[in-house]
Steps between C-alpha positions, in 0.01 A plus 500: 500500500607655172267480202638336186519838330687659791733200525589527132546877504725488806715226351531658154607829657784329683652251256642539150669167418696477177466121496238238577623464855396172667786459745384651829610185683855622428438870556218740427465805286527825697203738513555854372444641849774272632747608232425865584560436871830324429609796290409747774682292763814498287477877458492547878841333517633666190402848621596455864151554639382339829400133478233519769222411258677177402485372857133592504459285188633197689233537767229558240607177327496312829146621565384430144641150499346435843156586361549259209626229736222553753721568804591810702801694375671424831534140380672587171877521456653672198800322355679429175443135409302189589827312549599738782162457667523122462844511658371673812225239533746214442732637768218489756455123483671265745752248371329187371168671429305368202407741220246375247536644148360448151700341218672751270369803687684826445854500637454807721234313696708183538872564505534679837362189670739271314815700569440484875630143474338388826133509398297211362361635174236267357370551147172371356291577189301822538171311477596290803638770726193533725465125553874473567505717812573280801542547876875561479471764225618834639434716194332473161656731239334535160418749224137597460544467123787307348743708298575225248146413395244707691350220708316648797549335838195386696576748776184441710576126515863573583402740775264252662752215481771717653273608784397141568864400546631816663718599205567856397438626147706716265343599167676687221247713310748633243311343210160578649491835683324747273270257318411233757315621811723468807430427865841519663338483842421132431871408503788550739729659244453621143730675257487656155718689258353808338627490141255247364122525546531804730639699204796643689872542437756245615652538845201481735341203675268455796477260793197458725541362851270423795438758769756324722751482210479119490830441675702676232828673580576813294839372389526744211392805700676829439417854597161502328391219734527722805195642675658840432699441181682832488619444859623150408769586246803434720584208724256217573131576466387574855131440436365299210177615339194381689342396169606276213720787388768335716541261205544778243808511281652830393252631249558530127340843503452545128321163480254595771439840341381324186328212677279739696332605175473143376326386817262795473402385151438143619276636774313728260426209269429249779657155525165334432470678165862426412449134592193469278677671210822299524341158545254560216791563264686193625187289450463636146857394430440152643192458282692612195783260575251212504391585146866491395551159659714618792440414866632744762607403850177473702471824698131592526431851618854621434612806301807302391486237227788262430507286185733199488722469197447850365775682688723466196271749323590783739785657294288493185207657682722771645627588153135536399437741787329253736669469839457174693739276696665163447497308827653150484374452147155637576362816347375718787251777429388728782196725461452823689283810503667667201436199275200465267322227309690623193826410677372150567388453143829629360692241703264225389536606138878493531492151654273368227762565235 
């Protein structure tokens, strides 16, 4: 566990924002170490040097993410997007299977199940998802934290309801991994992008699967999915990887070179410390909103705060050097480790005018 002083010194050494940046739910700032790694990776290509170290970065990222997720690295696949991972899961379901989802969840979690055309996709309010699991539900697919407004799913209740009815679970941690403690082992499948709370570049995403792969078929498998990748470059892959690597997509090597350093920083700080920091700032913002007469979407314990009716202020705030999002008319502020109480107060001051 990092001390407050160490936490602050590590963060200040890595980030030099030129704005009041409160938009991690869209994408994060990049740490200095990550920028340096991206630069070095680009130089390898530019100068014609061997790329061996970049493939090592992929495996280091797989291992680092596995530690954050609480599963062995053999259960982690390295891909490019949550939508691709969702598509593999959707393809594994039999025709007519029921998939239970939350209203207005992020498209990458939902759309692959809808485009199948032969699945029964049932949608309920997030708050009712656990109680809505029934005996004919094959899969429950939901985000751990909602992108639009930061509401956190009651994952323990969902897990127990799914187990009681024999349903499988698929949880997208894209808006949670990095600030909300994870236990991927508690669910059949989980996924996450890396360019939000994990502080990485775009182009990398992870999927966790059960030891027996959960009935998934590696439909998107290419040469990197082989047990011996460099012997799997031509013709069909003779032997798929014995681990979740069989679900890998061809790696965006630069992204993983940078992400390796970002994941190292998250581990150095500790998710528990990041969680406490982020939620404290979000709570400070909620309290300040109350004094201004504004009521955010109820999302206790979340690092994301969404305020109905204030989304229209986003362009004005951006011109003032405060970066937030407008989501369906709501102002969405997302607080992460590089933010301070001064950032919160500056946003509140701007909204008071």
